[in-house]
C-alpha positions as CSV (number, residue, x, y, z in Angstrom):
1,X,-57.4,-33.8,-37.1
2,X,-54.9,-36.3,-38.5
3,X,-54.9,-39.7,-37.0
4,X,-51.7,-41.8,-37.5
5,X,-50.7,-45.3,-36.6
6,X,-47.3,-45.2,-34.7
7,X,-45.1,-48.3,-35.2
8,X,-41.9,-49.0,-33.3
9,X,-40.4,-50.4,-30.2
10,X,-42.2,-49.5,-26.9
11,X,-39.3,-47.3,-25.7
12,X,-39.1,-45.1,-28.8
13,X,-42.8,-45.0,-29.3
14,X,-43.2,-43.5,-25.8
15,X,-40.7,-40.8,-26.7
16,X,-42.5,-40.0,-29.9
17,X,-45.9,-39.9,-28.1
18,X,-44.5,-37.3,-25.7
19,X,-43.1,-35.2,-28.5
20,X,-46.4,-35.3,-30.3
21,X,-48.3,-34.2,-27.2
22,X,-45.9,-31.3,-26.7
23,X,-45.4,-30.0,-30.2
24,X,-48.3,-31.5,-32.3
25,X,-51.4,-31.6,-30.1
26,X,-53.6,-31.5,-33.1
27,X,-52.4,-35.0,-34.1
28,X,-53.7,-38.2,-32.6
29,X,-51.8,-41.4,-32.8
30,X,-52.5,-45.1,-32.1
31,X,-49.3,-46.9,-31.0
32,X,-48.7,-50.4,-32.4
33,X,-45.7,-51.9,-30.6
34,X,-43.1,-53.8,-32.6
35,X,-40.4,-55.1,-30.3
36,X,-38.8,-57.6,-32.6
37,X,-38.2,-58.4,-36.2
38,X,-41.4,-60.4,-36.7
39,X,-44.1,-58.5,-38.7
40,X,-47.1,-60.8,-38.7
41,X,-48.9,-59.2,-35.7
42,X,-48.2,-55.6,-36.8
43,X,-49.4,-56.3,-40.3
44,X,-52.6,-57.8,-38.9
45,X,-53.1,-54.8,-36.7
46,X,-52.6,-52.4,-39.5
47,X,-55.0,-54.2,-41.8
48,X,-57.6,-54.4,-39.1
49,X,-57.8,-50.6,-38.6
50,X,-56.2,-49.2,-41.7
51,X,-59.4,-47.4,-42.8
52,X,-59.3,-45.2,-39.7
53,X,-55.7,-44.1,-40.1
54,X,-54.7,-41.1,-42.3
55,X,-51.1,-42.4,-42.4
56,X,-48.6,-44.6,-40.8
57,X,-45.6,-43.2,-38.9
58,X,-42.6,-45.4,-38.0
59,X,-40.2,-44.5,-35.2
60,X,-37.1,-45.4,-37.4
61,X,-36.0,-47.0,-40.7
62,X,-35.8,-50.6,-39.5
63,X,-39.5,-51.3,-38.8
64,X,-40.5,-49.3,-41.9
65,X,-38.3,-51.5,-44.1
66,X,-39.5,-54.7,-42.6
67,X,-43.3,-54.0,-42.7
68,X,-43.2,-52.3,-46.1
69,X,-41.5,-55.4,-47.5
70,X,-44.4,-57.6,-46.4
71,X,-47.5,-55.5,-47.3
72,X,-48.9,-52.8,-49.6
73,X,-51.0,-50.0,-48.1
74,X,-53.1,-47.3,-49.7
75,X,-52.1,-45.0,-46.8
76,X,-49.0,-42.8,-46.9
77,X,-46.1,-44.0,-44.8
78,X,-43.0,-42.2,-43.4
79,X,-40.3,-43.0,-40.9
80,X,-38.1,-40.8,-38.6
81,X,-34.7,-40.5,-40.0
82,X,-31.5,-40.0,-38.0
83,X,-29.0,-37.8,-39.9
84,X,-25.3,-36.7,-39.3
85,X,-26.4,-33.8,-37.0
86,X,-28.2,-36.4,-34.8
87,X,-25.0,-38.5,-34.5
88,X,-22.8,-35.5,-33.8
89,X,-25.1,-34.4,-31.0
90,X,-25.1,-37.9,-29.5
91,X,-21.3,-38.1,-29.6
92,X,-21.0,-34.7,-27.8
93,X,-23.5,-36.0,-25.2
94,X,-21.3,-39.1,-24.8
95,X,-18.2,-37.0,-24.2
96,X,-19.6,-34.2,-22.0
97,X,-22.2,-36.1,-20.0
98,X,-20.8,-39.6,-19.7
99,X,-17.1,-39.0,-20.3
100,X,-16.9,-41.7,-22.9
101,X,-14.0,-41.8,-25.4
102,X,-15.8,-40.9,-28.6
103,X,-12.8,-42.0,-30.7
104,X,-13.5,-45.6,-29.7
105,X,-17.1,-46.6,-30.4
106,X,-19.2,-49.2,-32.3
107,X,-22.2,-47.8,-34.3
108,X,-25.2,-49.2,-36.1
109,X,-28.0,-47.6,-38.2
110,X,-25.6,-45.3,-40.1
111,X,-23.7,-45.7,-43.3
112,X,-19.9,-45.5,-43.3
113,X,-20.1,-42.3,-45.4
114,X,-22.1,-40.4,-42.7
115,X,-19.9,-41.7,-39.9
116,X,-16.8,-40.6,-41.8
117,X,-18.3,-37.2,-42.5
118,X,-19.1,-36.7,-38.8
119,X,-15.6,-37.7,-37.6
120,X,-14.0,-35.6,-40.3
121,X,-15.8,-32.6,-38.9
122,X,-14.7,-33.5,-35.3
123,X,-11.1,-33.5,-36.5
124,X,-10.0,-36.5,-34.5
125,X,-6.7,-37.8,-36.0
126,X,-7.4,-41.0,-38.0
127,X,-4.7,-42.9,-36.2
128,X,-6.4,-42.4,-32.9
129,X,-9.8,-43.8,-34.1
130,X,-11.1,-47.2,-33.0
131,X,-14.4,-47.1,-34.9
132,X,-16.5,-50.2,-35.8
133,X,-19.6,-49.9,-38.0
134,X,-22.3,-52.6,-38.2
135,X,-23.3,-53.4,-41.7
136,X,-25.6,-56.1,-43.0
137,X,-28.8,-56.7,-44.9
138,X,-31.6,-54.9,-43.1
139,X,-34.3,-57.3,-44.2
140,X,-32.8,-60.5,-42.8
141,X,-34.6,-62.1,-39.8
142,X,-31.2,-62.4,-38.0
143,X,-30.5,-58.6,-38.3
144,X,-31.2,-57.8,-34.6
145,X,-29.3,-60.8,-33.3
146,X,-26.3,-59.9,-35.5
147,X,-26.4,-56.3,-34.2
148,X,-26.4,-57.5,-30.6
149,X,-23.5,-59.9,-31.2
150,X,-21.6,-57.2,-33.1
151,X,-21.7,-54.6,-30.3
152,X,-20.9,-57.1,-27.6
153,X,-17.8,-58.4,-29.6
154,X,-16.6,-54.8,-30.2
155,X,-16.8,-54.1,-26.5
156,X,-15.4,-57.4,-25.2
157,X,-12.7,-58.0,-27.8
158,X,-12.0,-54.8,-29.6
159,X,-11.9,-52.4,-26.7
160,X,-14.5,-49.8,-27.7
161,X,-15.4,-47.3,-25.0
162,X,-19.2,-47.5,-25.7
163,X,-21.8,-48.4,-28.3
164,X,-24.4,-46.4,-30.2
165,X,-27.5,-48.2,-31.5
166,X,-30.7,-47.3,-33.3
167,X,-32.3,-50.6,-32.4
168,X,-34.2,-50.3,-29.1
169,X,-34.1,-54.1,-28.4
170,X,-30.3,-54.0,-28.9
171,X,-30.0,-51.1,-26.5
172,X,-31.8,-53.0,-23.7
173,X,-29.8,-56.1,-24.4
174,X,-26.5,-54.2,-24.0
175,X,-27.7,-52.5,-20.8
176,X,-28.6,-55.9,-19.3
177,X,-25.0,-57.0,-19.9
178,X,-23.5,-53.8,-18.4
179,X,-22.1,-52.6,-21.7
180,X,-22.0,-48.8,-22.0
181,X,-24.5,-47.8,-24.7
182,X,-26.4,-44.8,-25.9
183,X,-29.6,-45.1,-28.0
184,X,-30.5,-43.1,-31.1
185,X,-33.8,-41.5,-29.9
186,X,-36.4,-39.6,-31.8
187,X,-36.1,-35.8,-31.6
188,X,-38.5,-33.0,-32.4
189,X,-36.5,-32.3,-35.6
190,X,-36.9,-35.7,-37.1
191,X,-40.5,-36.0,-35.9
192,X,-41.4,-32.7,-37.7
193,X,-39.8,-33.9,-40.9
194,X,-41.7,-37.2,-40.8
195,X,-45.0,-35.5,-40.1
196,X,-44.4,-33.0,-42.9
197,X,-43.7,-35.9,-45.2
198,X,-46.9,-37.6,-44.2
199,X,-48.9,-34.3,-44.6
200,X,-47.6,-33.7,-48.1
201,X,-48.3,-37.3,-49.2
202,X,-51.8,-37.0,-47.8
203,X,-52.5,-33.9,-49.9
204,X,-51.1,-35.6,-53.0
205,X,-53.2,-38.7,-52.3
206,X,-56.4,-36.5,-52.5
207,X,-55.4,-35.1,-55.9
208,X,-56.5,-37.1,-58.9
209,X,-53.6,-38.0,-61.2
210,X,-53.8,-40.6,-64.0
211,X,-50.1,-40.6,-64.7
212,X,-48.0,-43.6,-64.0
213,X,-44.2,-43.4,-63.6
214,X,-41.9,-46.3,-64.5
215,X,-38.2,-46.4,-63.7
216,X,-35.9,-48.7,-65.8
217,X,-32.7,-49.1,-63.8
218,X,-29.5,-50.9,-64.9
219,X,-26.2,-51.3,-63.2
220,X,-23.2,-49.7,-65.1
221,X,-20.3,-51.9,-64.1
222,X,-17.4,-51.8,-66.6
223,X,-16.3,-55.3,-65.6
224,X,-13.2,-55.2,-67.9
225,X,-11.9,-52.3,-65.7
226,X,-12.9,-53.7,-62.3
227,X,-10.7,-55.4,-59.8
228,X,-13.5,-57.8,-59.0
229,X,-13.8,-59.0,-62.7
230,X,-12.7,-62.6,-61.8
231,X,-14.4,-62.8,-58.4
232,X,-18.0,-63.9,-59.0
233,X,-18.6,-64.3,-55.2
234,X,-17.7,-60.7,-54.5
235,X,-19.8,-59.6,-57.5
236,X,-22.8,-61.5,-56.1
237,X,-22.4,-59.9,-52.6
238,X,-22.2,-56.5,-54.1
239,X,-25.3,-57.2,-56.3
240,X,-27.2,-58.0,-53.1
241,X,-26.2,-54.7,-51.5
242,X,-27.2,-52.8,-54.6
243,X,-30.5,-54.6,-54.8
244,X,-31.2,-53.8,-51.1
245,X,-30.7,-50.1,-51.8
246,X,-33.0,-50.2,-54.8
247,X,-35.7,-52.0,-52.9
248,X,-35.4,-49.4,-50.1
249,X,-35.7,-46.6,-52.6
250,X,-38.8,-48.4,-54.1
251,X,-40.3,-48.3,-50.6
252,X,-39.8,-44.5,-50.4
253,X,-41.8,-44.0,-53.6
254,X,-44.1,-47.0,-52.8
255,X,-43.2,-48.7,-56.0
256,X,-43.7,-52.2,-57.3
257,X,-40.4,-53.8,-58.3
258,X,-39.7,-56.3,-61.1
259,X,-36.1,-57.6,-61.1
260,X,-35.7,-58.8,-64.7
261,X,-32.2,-60.2,-64.1
262,X,-29.1,-59.3,-62.0
263,X,-28.6,-55.6,-62.1
264,X,-31.8,-54.8,-64.1
265,X,-34.9,-53.4,-62.4
266,X,-38.3,-52.0,-63.3
267,X,-40.1,-49.8,-60.7
268,X,-43.7,-48.8,-61.0
269,X,-45.2,-45.9,-59.0
270,X,-47.4,-42.9,-59.4
271,X,-46.4,-39.5,-60.6
272,X,-47.4,-37.7,-57.4
273,X,-45.4,-40.0,-55.1
274,X,-42.3,-40.0,-57.3
275,X,-42.2,-36.2,-57.7
276,X,-42.6,-35.4,-54.1
277,X,-39.9,-37.9,-53.1
278,X,-37.5,-36.5,-55.7
279,X,-38.5,-32.8,-55.2
280,X,-39.7,-32.7,-58.9
281,X,-36.7,-34.7,-60.1
282,X,-34.1,-32.4,-58.6
283,X,-32.9,-35.0,-56.1
284,X,-33.2,-38.7,-57.2
285,X,-32.0,-40.5,-54.1
286,X,-30.9,-43.7,-55.8
287,X,-28.3,-42.0,-58.1
288,X,-26.8,-40.0,-55.2
289,X,-26.7,-42.9,-52.8
290,X,-23.1,-43.5,-51.5
291,X,-23.8,-47.2,-50.9
292,X,-24.5,-47.5,-54.6
293,X,-21.4,-45.5,-55.8
294,X,-19.0,-47.7,-53.8
295,X,-19.8,-50.6,-56.2
296,X,-21.0,-49.2,-59.5
297,X,-23.0,-46.5,-61.2
298,X,-26.5,-46.6,-62.5
299,X,-28.3,-45.7,-65.8
300,X,-31.9,-44.8,-65.2
301,X,-34.8,-44.1,-67.6
302,X,-37.9,-42.4,-66.1
303,X,-41.0,-42.9,-68.2
304,X,-44.2,-41.0,-67.8
305,X,-47.5,-42.2,-69.3
306,X,-51.2,-42.4,-68.8
307,X,-50.9,-46.2,-68.9
308,X,-48.3,-48.6,-67.5
309,X,-47.5,-49.8,-71.0
310,X,-46.8,-46.2,-72.2
311,X,-44.7,-45.4,-69.1
312,X,-42.6,-48.6,-69.4
313,X,-41.9,-47.8,-73.1
314,X,-40.8,-44.3,-72.3
315,X,-38.7,-45.6,-69.4
316,X,-36.8,-47.9,-71.7
317,X,-36.2,-45.0,-74.2
318,X,-34.7,-43.0,-71.3
319,X,-32.6,-45.9,-70.2
320,X,-31.1,-46.3,-73.7
321,X,-30.2,-42.7,-73.9
322,X,-28.6,-42.8,-70.4
323,X,-26.5,-45.8,-71.3
324,X,-25.6,-44.3,-74.7
325,X,-24.2,-41.1,-73.0
326,X,-21.9,-43.0,-70.7
327,X,-24.2,-44.1,-67.9
328,X,-24.4,-42.7,-64.3
329,X,-27.3,-40.5,-65.2
330,X,-31.0,-40.5,-65.7
331,X,-33.4,-39.2,-68.5
332,X,-37.1,-38.5,-68.2
333,X,-39.2,-39.2,-71.2
334,X,-42.7,-37.9,-71.7
335,X,-44.7,-37.1,-74.8
336,X,-41.7,-38.0,-77.0
337,X,-39.6,-35.4,-75.2
338,X,-36.3,-36.1,-73.3
339,X,-35.4,-34.2,-70.1
340,X,-31.9,-34.6,-68.8
341,X,-29.3,-35.7,-68.1
342,X,-30.0,-35.9,-64.4
343,X,-26.6,-36.6,-62.9
344,X,-25.4,-37.5,-59.3
345,X,-23.7,-34.9,-57.1
346,X,-21.7,-37.4,-55.0
347,X,-17.9,-37.0,-55.1
348,X,-16.5,-38.7,-58.1
349,X,-13.6,-40.2,-56.2
350,X,-15.9,-42.6,-54.3
351,X,-15.6,-45.3,-57.0
352,X,-11.8,-45.1,-57.2
353,X,-10.9,-48.2,-55.0
354,X,-12.8,-50.5,-57.3
355,X,-11.3,-49.4,-60.6
356,X,-8.5,-51.2,-62.4
357,X,-4.9,-50.0,-61.5
358,X,-4.2,-48.8,-65.0
359,X,-6.9,-46.1,-64.9
360,X,-6.0,-45.2,-61.3
361,X,-2.4,-44.6,-62.5
362,X,-3.7,-42.3,-65.3
363,X,-5.9,-40.4,-62.8
364,X,-3.0,-40.0,-60.3
365,X,-0.4,-38.9,-62.9
366,X,-2.8,-36.5,-64.7
367,X,-4.6,-35.1,-61.7
368,X,-8.0,-35.9,-63.3
369,X,-10.7,-37.8,-61.3
370,X,-11.0,-41.5,-61.9
371,X,-14.7,-41.1,-63.0
372,X,-13.6,-38.6,-65.7
373,X,-11.0,-41.0,-66.9
374,X,-13.6,-43.8,-67.1
375,X,-16.0,-41.6,-68.8
376,X,-13.4,-40.8,-71.5
377,X,-12.8,-44.5,-71.9
378,X,-16.6,-45.1,-72.3
379,X,-16.6,-42.5,-75.0
380,X,-13.8,-44.3,-76.8
381,X,-15.7,-47.6,-76.5
382,X,-19.0,-46.1,-77.7
383,X,-17.4,-44.1,-80.6
384,X,-15.1,-47.0,-81.5
385,X,-12.1,-44.7,-81.9
386,X,-9.4,-43.1,-79.8
387,X,-8.7,-39.8,-81.6
388,X,-11.0,-36.7,-81.3
389,X,-10.9,-33.0,-81.6
390,X,-11.4,-31.0,-78.4
391,X,-14.8,-29.7,-79.4
392,X,-15.9,-33.2,-80.4
393,X,-14.9,-34.6,-77.0
394,X,-16.5,-31.6,-75.1
395,X,-19.9,-32.4,-76.7
396,X,-19.7,-36.1,-76.0
397,X,-18.5,-35.5,-72.4
398,X,-21.1,-32.8,-71.7
399,X,-18.7,-30.0,-70.7
400,X,-17.6,-26.7,-72.2
401,X,-14.7,-26.6,-74.7
402,X,-12.6,-24.7,-72.2
403,X,-13.1,-27.4,-69.6
404,X,-12.2,-30.1,-72.0
405,X,-9.1,-28.2,-73.2
406,X,-7.9,-28.1,-69.5
407,X,-8.5,-31.8,-69.2
408,X,-6.7,-32.6,-72.4
409,X,-3.7,-30.4,-71.4
410,X,-3.3,-32.5,-68.2
411,X,-3.4,-35.7,-70.2
412,X,-0.9,-34.3,-72.7
413,X,1.4,-33.1,-70.0
414,X,1.4,-36.5,-68.3
415,X,1.9,-38.4,-71.6
416,X,-1.5,-40.1,-71.5
417,X,-2.6,-38.4,-74.7
418,X,-0.8,-37.2,-77.9
419,X,-1.5,-35.0,-80.8
420,X,-1.8,-37.1,-84.0
421,X,-3.0,-34.5,-86.5
422,X,-5.0,-31.4,-87.3
423,X,-8.5,-30.8,-88.6
424,X,-9.1,-27.7,-90.9
425,X,-12.7,-26.6,-90.5
426,X,-12.5,-24.1,-93.3
427,X,-9.7,-22.8,-95.5
428,X,-9.3,-19.8,-93.4
429,X,-10.3,-21.3,-90.0
430,X,-8.0,-22.2,-87.2
431,X,-7.0,-25.8,-87.3
432,X,-8.2,-28.1,-84.5
433,X,-5.9,-30.6,-82.9
434,X,-6.7,-34.2,-83.2
435,X,-5.8,-35.9,-80.0
436,X,-5.4,-39.6,-79.3
437,X,-6.3,-40.7,-75.8
438,X,-4.6,-43.2,-73.5
């Protein structure tokens, strides 16, 4: 019978306890209350009884991130995650049960991408929206106080109808001030997912595996194309946000992190933990993370080895290959074999607002995505030339010749490319056009 420590605010812990009793009677839990941002007492409690726990379950992401930043545990950890379906359900409850205006609300614990996705599906006209989203470093001691002040200001000064919070202490604070508020509460769905995560990690922990995995991660920021090129303060702020996402990802795979310099990281973890979190490398969270793609792209080398030294060496080989092929991808290296590229599946247009206007103009006039334009520019920079045949570009870009011909036709039609010659492959062969880009 699994025995888990349950960490979270008293209110959410009680909800989780009831769900476990109803739907998972074979699991026993020991609640460890965490009602503020201070972790010292919780860490002491975990260490005192860690040997009797099979794993540690957190009621939400906030306490997980705080505690995991302060201690290392041999036990598997998991937290209950609130997704877009959860937010949609709560908004419908706000409208139907409480008659709140869901077009006017302040929200925390969600990224702007998830909120935008939900409201896009609700089909509320953008001009009617009065949405305010709390953003800020999760690991700062002032996080809860900032969240409280944010919601109160939105209600008092910005006229929101109500607030949605995933922080139990903030929920109680708002209620005490007669501010309409709905809490994000644990559900059976997110509990089941967290328990399944813990169960799989337990099974993997019982399996012997000598392999170590090292991730070498570097930020791909083409500064000469970025609007923020001359704004060091903005660049520093964005670096902090990117670092936070990488550290949160490292917690998911229980990795040790070495930040070599700004924008360059080494993560050390085990093969078992890494492969279960990434579904055998089919979904690497950090290269599909929208909060990363708003500021930059990443090159990642994934090194496997029986020693940390071997894994680090392989990771650096994978990183070099990722950077050589234009970045925004990952390569796994093991036993002198490369597997990849592993590329993100996020919409390419997410980076557009941060790219220099010249390339935005090319993208707009040609009808080609901004990331494809930048990838072509990266190929020009790496190859140190501007003229290519279609087949040559297709191989460098990683697409079929047909796809590349369609892209080149758009550039030619919009006068952002021109034919500068022909290449005869054989005396009887069909000549290939040589096209100069941009």
